[in-house]
N, C-alpha and C positions, 0 to 999 in steps of 0.2 A: 506492499500497500504505498512505504514511504517511498518505495523507489519511483511509483507508478505518478506521484506529485511530484516530483522532486525531473522527474524528463516532460512534465504538462509547463515548470516555470522555465527548464530551457529551454521547451518548445515557444511559450510564450514571449521572452527573450530576445527568442532567432526572431520568430516571425515581428516584434517590435522594430529591431535593425529591417528587417525586410521591406517594413512599410517605410521607414525613414528611405531608404535607395527608392523608394518608388517616388515618394514625395519629393526628394531629391530632383526627379528626374521630372518631374512639373505635373503628376500625375494623383491627382486628389481621393484617398480609399477610405471607405469607412470601417475604421478600426472595430468600432462595435458593431453592428451589423454585418458585419463580411459573414463571409462561408467559415473563417478560423476567428472567431471574437477574440478580443482581448477579456482575459480571466483575470478579475478586479476581486476576488472573491466572494464569498456569500452574501456579505455584511457588506457591499459596498455595487456601484452601480458605475458603466460607464458613459462618458459623455463626450460624442465627436466633436473635432474640432475642426479649423482649416486646415490642412498636413498635419497635424497632429489629433492628441486626444488625450484627458486625464480621468482620473477617476475618484469618488467621493462616497463616502460613506451615507450609507440610507439615514430614514428617520428612526433616533433612537438608539444611534452607534458616531462615535467620534475618535480620529485620533488620537493616542495619547499625546501627543505629540502637541496637537492643538493646529492644525495645522487642516486647509479646508479639502486639498486635494494634495495626489500626487500619483505617477505613471509608472513605479516599479512594480509589477506585480508581488513581489515577492517581499514588499515591505510592507502589506496589506495585516492591518492589526487593528482595525475599527472596533471598541471597546462598545458594549453597551449600557445605556445611560439610563432605557425606559423607566430603571426602577427608582431614580433620583428622584422622580415625581411624588414619589412615596414620602418622601423625608419630611418632615415637621422641618420648620423654621429652626428650632431647637434638637436634633437629631442628637446631635453630636457634640454639641454645648448645653448642655442643661445645668451644668452646675458653674457655667460661669457667670460673671453679673451681668444683669442689666442695664445696667448704667458705668461707665466706665470710669466713674470715680468713687468704684465702691473701694470702703476702708479695709486693711486685712486682706489685701489682696495685691501681690507681687507682681512686678515687671513681666516674670517667667509666667505667671498665668495669665496676663495678657497677651503675650505674646502665644501661647498658645491657643488660647482662644480666639484671637484675628483668624489664626490660622482655620482653625472650626470652622469659620464662621465664611471665610472665603470660601474652603473648599466646597462647605456643604451647599453657599449660595453661585459656583461655579458650578456644579453635578447638576442642582436641578435649570440653572439655564441653558444647559448643555453647554456652554463653552471649555469644560474639562469633564476628560470623562473618570471616573470613580473608580481607577485600579488597581490592583496591588503596590503595583510599581510606581504610580503615582501616588499612593499614601507613603510608602517609603520614604520618596523622592520628599516628600512633602513634609516631614518630618525627621530630614537627616540631616538638620542640624539641631543639635543641645539649645534651649534660651541660653544665653551666658550670664553667669551671674559675679559680678563684680562686687568686693567687700560686700557679701552677705556675711549671715552666720550660718549655723548648723544645721539650727532649727528650718530656716526659710531655704537652704540650699536642700535639705529633705522634703518639706514639703511641693520645693517644685519637682524634684526628681520623681514622687509618687501621683502627684497630677500630671507628669508626663508620661509614665508606665500604664498608667491609666486610660491617658488617653488615644495611647497606640493601641491598645489592647481594645477598647472600644473602636474604633473607628475600623480595623481591619478584621473584626470580631462582625460588625455590621456588614462589613463588603462579603464576608463570605456566607454569610446565613441568608444574600442574594443570588448567590451565584448554583447553578443546576447541580442535582444531585449527584454524588461520586466527584465531582470536580475536587482534583488539587492542586494550587497555587504559591509559586514561589516567586519572592525579588528579593533581589539584593544591592544594597548601596555603600557606601565606603563609611556608615556607621552603625548599618542592623541589615537581616538578613530573616524576612518573615517568609512562614511559609502555614496556610490554612489547608482544612477540608472538608468539605461538606457532606453526608449523607441524609439519606430519610428511612424512618423506620426502625422498629425495634430492634435489637442485632445481637444476644445473647445467648443464640440459639447455640451456636460453632463457639462462644467465647472469644472471638474478633479481637487481636489485638493489633493499632494503628499505630505506625513506625514514622514519626516527622523529625526532617532532619532538618535544622540550620543552621548553615556555616558548617560547624567540625562539632556542632551540641545537638543530642539527641535526643526526642521522645519518646516512651513508648505509653501508650495506655490503654483501654478497653474500652471495646465502642457503646458498650451501656450508657459509660457516662456522657456521650455525645448526643444522643437522641434516646425521645424515650416510643413507647408506641407512638404508631401513625402520624410522627411529627419529622419537624426536619429541623437536623441542627447540626454547628458548627463548631470546628477547632481551629484555635489560633496558637501559632507557633514562634516567638522573637527571640533570635540571639542579637545584643548588644556588643556592637565592638566599643565601645568611647563612654559609657554610664558606669564600668568598675572602674574606672579611673574619677571618678566624679563622688561616687559614695563609696568610696576606700576605704583602708582598715580605723581612720579615724571616728569611721559612724558603726564602732564594733566595741558592744558596751555587757563585757564577759555577768551584768547582774542576769543581761535576758542569753544566757546560753548556760541552759541545762547541762552540765558534764561535770563528772566526778575527778576528772585528773587537772593538774591545774597548767596551765596551758600557757605559754611565753609566745613572745614575737609575733602575733598573730597578725594573715595579714590576707587578703584576696587574690587568690588564686584561680581566678578562673573568668570567662567572661559572665555577663549577666544575662539571665534567662525568662522568658515570661511565657506564662500558659493560659490561657482561657478557655473556657465553652460556656460561659457568658452567664454564668454563676454569678454568684459575690467572691469575690478574692477573703479564702480562709472560710470557706463556706468543708468542713466536712464533706469527701467522698465517700462513697461505700466500697471501691479499689482503690488502693495506689496510684501512683501515677510515675513512671521510672524516668531517670534523669541521666544522664551518660556527658559527664563533662571532659573538655578534654587543657589540661592545666597546663596554663600560661608559663610556668617554672617548671621544670623538674623537681620532684619532691625526694627530700634527699633522707636517711635511713631515719633519721632523730626528727622528722616531723611527723605529721597529723592531720588529716583531710576531717573539715566536718563543714555536711549539708548544711545551709541556711537558708532564709527567703529573708525579703527587705520588708519589713513592719512596720511600714509608716515613715520613722525617724530614723531607724538601727535596723541593725543585723537582727534572727532569730534564728532558733533551731528548733523551736516547737511545732513539732508534728512531721520532721524529716527523721530521717536518720542515716548513715551511712552504709551503705549492704559492701563493696566490694572498691576496692583504689588497686591503682599500681603506682610505678613510678611518673606517668605521663596521662595516667583518668585516673577521674574517680564516679561512682553511677549511687547515686543519690535514689530515694522513694520516701513521696510525700503524701498525704493524706487530703492538702489540699492544694489550688491556684493559688499562685500570686506570680515573684517574680524572684529568682533564684538565682544560686552563686554558689561559689566552695571556698571555703577558708583556709588554710595552711595555719598551724600553728607547731612552734616547736613542744615537743616531750622528750623531758629528761628520762631515759633511760635509766630504768632501776634495775639494778643488778643483784639476784639473790643470793642471798652471803650462802645459803646452805650450797645450792647445787653451785657456785665457787667453790667449796671445800672438795666436795664428793669429784669435782671434775679433776682438782690437783691433787686428790689423795689418793682417786682411780689412775689419773694418768702414773702418778709416781708408782702406785704398785706395780701397774702393766710394765711401766719402762725397769723394773728388778727383775719380772717374771721373764720377759722378751730377753731381758742380760742372759739370765741363764738357759732359756730356751736354744738361746743361740748358740749359747759354749756348749749343750751337749747333742746337737744337730753337728757339729764341726768334729768332737771329740769322741762321742761314741761309733765307733764301728757298726758296731751288732746292727745299725739303724740305718745303715747307710742306704739311700739310692733316690730312685724320682721322684719317692714322694715326703723324704728329707731333705731332698735340695727346693725344691717349694718352699714347705716350713721355714727354711733356712729363711730366706730370700724375703716371705712376707712377714719374716719376726726383724727381720732389719729394715724396713721401710717403714715398720709401723713405729720400732726403735724410733729410727729418727726424725720423724714425723712426729712424734707427743713430745720429743726432747725439742725439736725447734719452736712445737705448739708455746711448751713452757715457759723456754727462753723467752722469744721474740715476737709474740704474738700481739702485746701493748709496746712496742718499741717503736713508739711513728714519730720519736722525734726528728731524727733522719728521713727525709720520703724518700730517697735512694736506697736507704739501706730498708728501708718500712718495705720497699718495693721487692726487692731482693728476698726478701721472708716472706714474704703472699707468693712470691713464684717459685720459692722453694716450696713449701708448703702446699702449693696449686701440685707440685712434680709428686712430692713425697707421697700424700692421701690418693693420687690415680693409681701411681705405679704398687700402692697398697693392694689398691682393689681390680689392678691390672694381675696380680697376683695369687686376690680371691678366687677370682674369677679361672686362672689356670689351676690351683685346688679345687674347685669343682666339678672342673672339668673331669681331672685326674683321680679324682674321687667316683666320678659318672661311670667312666670307663672301667676301671678295679673292679665296680659295683658289677657290671651288664658282665664281664670275661665271666666272674661265676656263675653266670647260667650259659654263656655261650662253650664257659668250660676251656679260653684259649685267651693267651693272654697280647693278641697283638695290637689292639686298639691301647691298652698301656705304656706298650714297648715304642708308639713311635711320638712319645716323648723322650726330644730330642736337645742337649743342652745349648747347641746350634739355633735352635731354631724358639726354647724358652726365653732367654735373654734377652734378643734382640724384640720379642715381644710383649718382655714384662717390661721394660726398661725402656723401649721405643716408643713404644704406643703414646705412654704419658708426655714423652718429651717433644714430639709431633704434637700435641694436643694443646702445651703450653706453649710452645711455638708459633705457633699457626695464634692461638688465642692475643697472646703478648704483641704478636706483628698487626695483628687488626685494629686492636683495643692496648695501646700501647699505657694505657693511664688507667686500664682496670686492678693494677694491682694495687694493693694499700688502700684504707680510707683515712677518715681525722681521728679514728677512735682503736682499730685494730686494723693488723696488716695482716688482709684479708684481699679477697676479691671484694670489685667493686660491685654495690648489685644496681645502680643502673645500667641502663642499653641492653639490658638483661642478659649484660658479662657473667652472673653466678652461674649459667646452663653452661660455659665451658666446662663446667666443676661437675653441677645437678644430671646433667644428659648422661654423661657418660657413665656415673656410678647408677642412676636410676637402672640403666642399659645392664649394666652388671648383673644389680640386685633382681632384678626380672629374670633374667638366664638363672644364676644361681639359687635362686628359689623355684625355679623348675627341674636345674637338678637333683635338688634337696628333694623336693617328693618324688620325683624315680626315684631315685636310688631308695628312700624309705619302700616305694612299694616292690622295688625290687627283691630288698633285704626280707620285708611280709612275707612273697611266694617264696623265697629261699629258706626261710626257716622252718615256715610252717610244712617243709616237705623233711626234714629232719624228722629224727623218732623226737619222742615225746623225756628222753633223758636230758637229750640236748639243747632241747628247744624249751626248757621249763628252769635251765642253768641259774645258779645263787647269783651270777653277777645280772640277772638284768637291770634292776637300777644302775648299774653303772654303764650299760649300754644305753638305757635311756637318759642316762644325764654326756654320755658323747654325743648322742644323737642330738639334743638338744642345744648342748653348747657348739655343737660344726655349724647349726646353722647361725650364731653368730658370729662364728670363724669368718664365716663365706661372706658377712656384712650383710648380711637381711634382716639386721634389726636396723639399719640405719634406712630405713625404711620408713620407721618412726618419726623422722626427722621432716616429711613428707605433710604431717598430718599441725606440724606445727606452725600453722597458720592463726590470723585473727579473724576468722569469723567462727572458728569453734569456741565456745564459752568459758571459759576464765578456770572454773575448777577442774574441766576433762581436761583444756588444757596446760595446764602444772602438772596435771597426772603422768601426760606425756612426755613432759620435757624432765620427768625426774625419774621415767622408765628409760627414756631416749640415752640421760645422762652415767645413768649408772652401767647401762649394759655396754656401750660402747666404750666408756671410759676402762673399761675390766676387760677389752677383747686378748690385751697379752696375758692375764689368766689363764683365759683359756684356753688359750694356745698351753700355756704353759703347763695345764692341769690335763688336758686330753689327748696329747703327742708327747710329752714326759712323764708326766707324775703317775698317770694311768697307764702308761703302756709298759707290757711287762718286762721286755728283753729289754729296755731304759731303767724298770727297777732293778731287775737282775745287776744290771752295770753300774748304777748308783752304789747299789750292795758289795761289788764286790770294792768299788773304790772308796766303799765307807773302812770294809775291811782292810784294806791295803793301809787308806789312813790311819788307820786303829795301831795296825801291826808297824807301823815308822813310828807312832806315836809313842809305841809302846817301846820299838829297839831307844829310841834317842832317848827316853827315858831310864830303861837301863844302863844303860851307855853314861848318861851322865851322873846317873847315882853310884856303878863302877867306879869313875872317873874321882868322883869326890871322894870315896872310901879310899881310895889310891892314894889321894892326896893327903888325904887324913892320917894316913899311917905313913906316909914320908914326914912330914910334919911330925909324927910324932918320933 
């Protein structure tokens, strides 16, 4: 359909060019009544003249530019003004004073009222169309306020916002049903929608976008049964700079936290369906704001509305947010925005103690485990090599975390520490993945009775994979976002621009695969044990096997998945429980490795006993030699 209209336009233009050639040759052709008449559009008519022609809008329509005629068919946008005759003299200006010298009425009010009266008069007289674009241009400049108090500026802003909403709604209500119109100027973007009839059967939700802001609302709010309704959504580019943070009163903000450095961090938007502002709605309206400035780690967004003279958050709540956007839910219509405030990050003293104690204990266990894997010949093999590399990576990562996570004095040093932590933790997870793969292949071979799968683990492949993949990820991340390492408070990855996903993405992928390896391994072992005789399947070490299986889940890093649930949308008691569980389980990861692969390993136990006996014999020998030497010395002295 669009293609056919384009061909018609081009055909019309070519025909006009042909007509001009014919006219230049001295022949007068009737462009309006010829075999191929000029198309002026459904709301315009063609008028033939000597050697030319022009188009004019029919009665009830007018060009937004105010011109009476046009020649280019592609510029035909005759606007309907037939409904302007229904306007009363004070349709738009009922709140304006009848007398010019009314008291307690500011100059800004008078400018707005003058514009309203001119708008209504021009529409009724047919000298200007009342289109959305015309309205937006008409109110494009906010009345200048020089040497006015905050209260007076607030009054004018309130009147201005209500006026633009009112005029746009009046226009939308007179447009055909199903119509959605948009207009944008340097200071505002307006979108309207008109529907007719009750529409709650399918629970429809309409989405209106004005500029970069979005409004979602249920259609039952717009129209009731057998009636016509309209909705208006407006985004202002400059109002936010007028009613800025100086119009914020903490007494009007119902919050439990202590907020500092509050400022406006979004455009001001308005929404209306014809109801009086602040009237309670049966279903909330959802607004999505784009931040003017990226949100920092210590900032929190707050959804607010314009309450005549100040910003208030009554009836509005923040659903979700990230660095660049905030989603708000409000139970009434008005003008809305997003405030940003600094929140002092509260460190849980107990969690801090658990972290340092747990990591310290893990460092000791990882050191002992690494010594065991290096010196114990009885358990040397592919599995031991994997355990050793995992222990070394975790040991270095935890040590660097304890020493340098808060060393933010030197920016370059902090960036190096953050990059080191990024690499070491990624390397630890890569070796966890190899652990899970080796465990899966080993258990699977119990079923197929061969060891070809496990033997595929070669050193020349393990080391490049275990240490090379994390190096590639860190190098690419640092090359793309070099400023992503280090923050103001911690030497870790910057949360802005999604840089944290260079760590979360690989970790999530490895956790998902290791979890599948773990569950498959348990299933295979279950089938294997059930096929053995009862004496073997009911051995006394069931508790030990259960503990090993559970600890293996933590060793494979699956417990880190708890970190994905530490989000603001989860209620405080549950979030605190998850935080404690995450900290306790993951800070003791080195302890699990030492217990499972060393303490509860029979071969290692035998080696420990031998070492203990050797050390005991050496101690006894040294004691005997020392005692004999002492006795001999005393004899000589005598």
